[in-house]
Every structure is written in C-alpha cells, then in structure tokens.
C-alpha positions as YAML, in Angstrom:
chain: A
units: angstrom
residues:
- id: 1
  name: MET
  ca: [109.33, 96.44, 95.63]
- id: 2
  name: ARG
  ca: [105.92, 95.56, 95.19]
- id: 3
  name: THR
  ca: [104.06, 95.90, 91.50]
- id: 4
  name: PRO
  ca: [101.56, 98.66, 91.98]
- id: 5
  name: ILE
  ca: [98.40, 98.64, 91.99]
- id: 6
  name: HIS
  ca: [95.70, 100.60, 90.30]
- id: 7
  name: PRO
  ca: [92.47, 101.39, 91.77]
- id: 8
  name: GLY
  ca: [90.45, 99.54, 89.32]
- id: 9
  name: GLU
  ca: [91.86, 95.99, 90.38]
- id: 10
  name: ILE
  ca: [90.23, 96.58, 93.77]
- id: 11
  name: LEU
  ca: [86.63, 98.14, 91.95]
- id: 12
  name: ALA
  ca: [87.22, 95.11, 89.80]
- id: 13
  name: GLU
  ca: [87.18, 92.42, 92.83]
- id: 14
  name: GLU
  ca: [83.62, 94.71, 94.31]
- id: 15
  name: LEU
  ca: [81.72, 94.75, 91.32]
- id: 16
  name: GLU
  ca: [82.99, 90.77, 91.12]
- id: 17
  name: ALA
  ca: [81.80, 89.91, 94.53]
- id: 18
  name: LEU
  ca: [78.40, 91.49, 93.93]
- id: 19
  name: HIS
  ca: [78.14, 89.68, 90.00]
- id: 20
  name: MET
  ca: [77.58, 93.19, 88.61]
- id: 21
  name: SER
  ca: [79.23, 94.30, 85.69]
- id: 22
  name: ALA
  ca: [80.91, 98.16, 84.77]
- id: 23
  name: ASN
  ca: [77.52, 98.94, 82.72]
- id: 24
  name: GLN
  ca: [75.56, 98.76, 86.14]
- id: 25
  name: LEU
  ca: [77.68, 100.24, 88.10]
- id: 26
  name: SER
  ca: [78.12, 102.93, 85.79]
- id: 27
  name: GLY
  ca: [74.04, 103.07, 85.89]
- id: 28
  name: TYR
  ca: [74.06, 103.65, 89.03]
- id: 29
  name: LEU
  ca: [76.33, 105.75, 89.46]
- id: 30
  name: LYS
  ca: [75.27, 107.67, 86.44]
- id: 31
  name: VAL
  ca: [78.63, 108.26, 84.71]
- id: 32
  name: PRO
  ca: [79.41, 107.34, 80.86]
- id: 33
  name: ALA
  ca: [79.77, 103.89, 80.68]
- id: 34
  name: ASN
  ca: [83.59, 103.85, 79.02]
- id: 35
  name: ARG
  ca: [84.65, 105.66, 82.31]
- id: 36
  name: ILE
  ca: [83.97, 102.64, 84.82]
- id: 37
  name: SER
  ca: [85.38, 100.13, 82.09]
- id: 38
  name: GLN
  ca: [88.74, 102.27, 81.88]
- id: 39
  name: VAL
  ca: [89.46, 102.83, 85.28]
- id: 40
  name: LEU
  ca: [88.81, 98.64, 85.72]
- id: 41
  name: ARG
  ca: [91.44, 99.03, 82.55]
- id: 42
  name: GLY
  ca: [93.80, 100.99, 84.87]
- id: 43
  name: GLN
  ca: [94.07, 103.12, 81.69]
- id: 44
  name: ARG
  ca: [91.93, 106.10, 83.59]
- id: 45
  name: ALA
  ca: [92.53, 107.65, 86.85]
- id: 46
  name: VAL
  ca: [89.71, 107.52, 89.82]
- id: 47
  name: THR
  ca: [88.95, 111.20, 89.98]
- id: 48
  name: ALA
  ca: [87.22, 113.24, 92.77]
- id: 49
  name: ASP
  ca: [84.16, 112.99, 90.91]
- id: 50
  name: THR
  ca: [84.19, 108.98, 90.61]
- id: 51
  name: ALA
  ca: [85.57, 109.04, 94.01]
- id: 52
  name: ARG
  ca: [82.54, 111.09, 95.38]
- id: 53
  name: ARG
  ca: [80.00, 108.75, 93.49]
- id: 54
  name: LEU
  ca: [81.71, 104.64, 94.53]
- id: 55
  name: ALA
  ca: [81.77, 106.02, 97.97]
- id: 56
  name: ARG
  ca: [77.91, 106.78, 97.68]
- id: 57
  name: PHE
  ca: [77.88, 103.34, 96.19]
- id: 58
  name: PHE
  ca: [80.17, 101.19, 98.27]
- id: 59
  name: GLY
  ca: [79.45, 103.35, 102.06]
- id: 60
  name: THR
  ca: [82.87, 103.85, 101.77]
- id: 61
  name: THR
  ca: [84.85, 107.72, 101.85]
- id: 62
  name: PRO
  ca: [85.89, 109.51, 98.57]
- id: 63
  name: GLN
  ca: [89.36, 109.70, 100.47]
- id: 64
  name: TYR
  ca: [89.45, 105.37, 100.49]
- id: 65
  name: TRP
  ca: [89.09, 105.92, 96.77]
- id: 66
  name: MET
  ca: [91.77, 108.41, 96.26]
- id: 67
  name: ASN
  ca: [94.09, 107.58, 98.30]
- id: 68
  name: LEU
  ca: [94.55, 104.54, 97.01]
- id: 69
  name: GLN
  ca: [95.08, 106.47, 93.20]
- id: 70
  name: MET
  ca: [97.58, 108.19, 95.28]
- id: 71
  name: LEU
  ca: [99.11, 105.12, 96.22]
- id: 72
  name: PHE
  ca: [99.02, 103.94, 92.91]
- id: 73
  name: GLU
  ca: [100.77, 106.84, 91.20]
- id: 74
  name: ILE
  ca: [103.50, 107.36, 94.09]
- id: 75
  name: ASP
  ca: [104.13, 103.01, 93.16]
- id: 76
  name: ARG
  ca: [104.60, 103.89, 89.53]
- id: 77
  name: ASP
  ca: [106.35, 107.03, 90.31]
- id: 78
  name: ARG
  ca: [108.91, 105.38, 92.43]
- id: 79
  name: LEU
  ca: [109.12, 102.33, 89.27]
- id: 80
  name: GLU
  ca: [110.84, 105.02, 86.87]
- id: 81
  name: GLU
  ca: [113.87, 104.72, 85.53]
- id: 82
  name: GLY
  ca: [116.77, 107.20, 87.38]
- id: 83
  name: LYS
  ca: [113.88, 108.49, 89.06]
- id: 84
  name: GLU
  ca: [114.74, 107.40, 92.94]
- id: 85
  name: ALA
  ca: [118.41, 108.90, 92.27]
- id: 86
  name: GLU
  ca: [117.08, 112.21, 91.06]
- id: 87
  name: ILE
  ca: [114.31, 112.77, 93.89]
- id: 88
  name: GLY
  ca: [117.30, 111.42, 96.32]
- id: 89
  name: SER
  ca: [119.38, 114.71, 95.09]
- id: 90
  name: ILE
  ca: [117.28, 116.89, 95.96]
- id: 91
  name: PRO
  ca: [118.70, 118.78, 99.40]
- id: 92
  name: ARG
  ca: [116.53, 118.91, 102.77]
- id: 93
  name: PHE
  ca: [115.01, 122.38, 103.82]
- id: 94
  name: ASP
  ca: [117.01, 121.95, 106.62]
- id: 95
  name: ALA
  ca: [120.58, 121.43, 105.55]
- id: 96
  name: VAL
  ca: [120.31, 124.12, 103.04]
- id: 97
  name: ASP
  ca: [121.61, 127.53, 103.73]
- id: 98
  name: HIS
  ca: [117.84, 129.03, 104.09]
- id: 99
  name: CYS
  ca: [119.28, 132.14, 106.53]
- id: 100
  name: ARG
  ca: [119.81, 134.94, 103.89]
- id: 101
  name: ALA
  ca: [121.36, 138.02, 105.67]
...
C-alpha cells in the first residue's frame, strides 16, 4: 500500500522549483505565513480558501489542490488499523432488503 502524500509535499516541490520561501508565497497569497508553513509540514489540511489562492497563483484549479487533500485523507484512512475490516463489513445497498411493506 502506498504512503499517503500530503499536498504540502507537492507544494514544497513547487516552491523549491521557483526558489521561493513559504513567507514569500504567503505574501503573494495574502495569508498568514504559518498557514503555508503548516501545510508544508503536513500539519494543516488544504482548505477551500487555500486551494483557491494556490490555484490562482500557480495557474491550476482549486479542484487540483482539493483533490490532493482528498486523496491524502483517503489513503491515510485506509492505513488505520481495523478500518478496512470495518468498512468491508458494511452491506451494499443492493444487498439490503430495502423494500418495506
């Protein structure tokens, strides 16, 4: 199973390629520097607001950044002990007797 990749890792690669600091980016995005630093360290999720700002700056879409966050969270959830068995025990809707008289 793959290791979850936090959007901050992708952002760090972008900043490195641009030779830009987190403080510089936060200035361009008009957000507190700690927001970007925490995303870079994987300590903070990319929110819709941050995704919109990153998309504007990098010429991507907000969905790109939100999808990175979503994939990270799903992958991280898969790694939780016992989670696969719990989710696997949930019946499919088509297998449930949902017709009530």
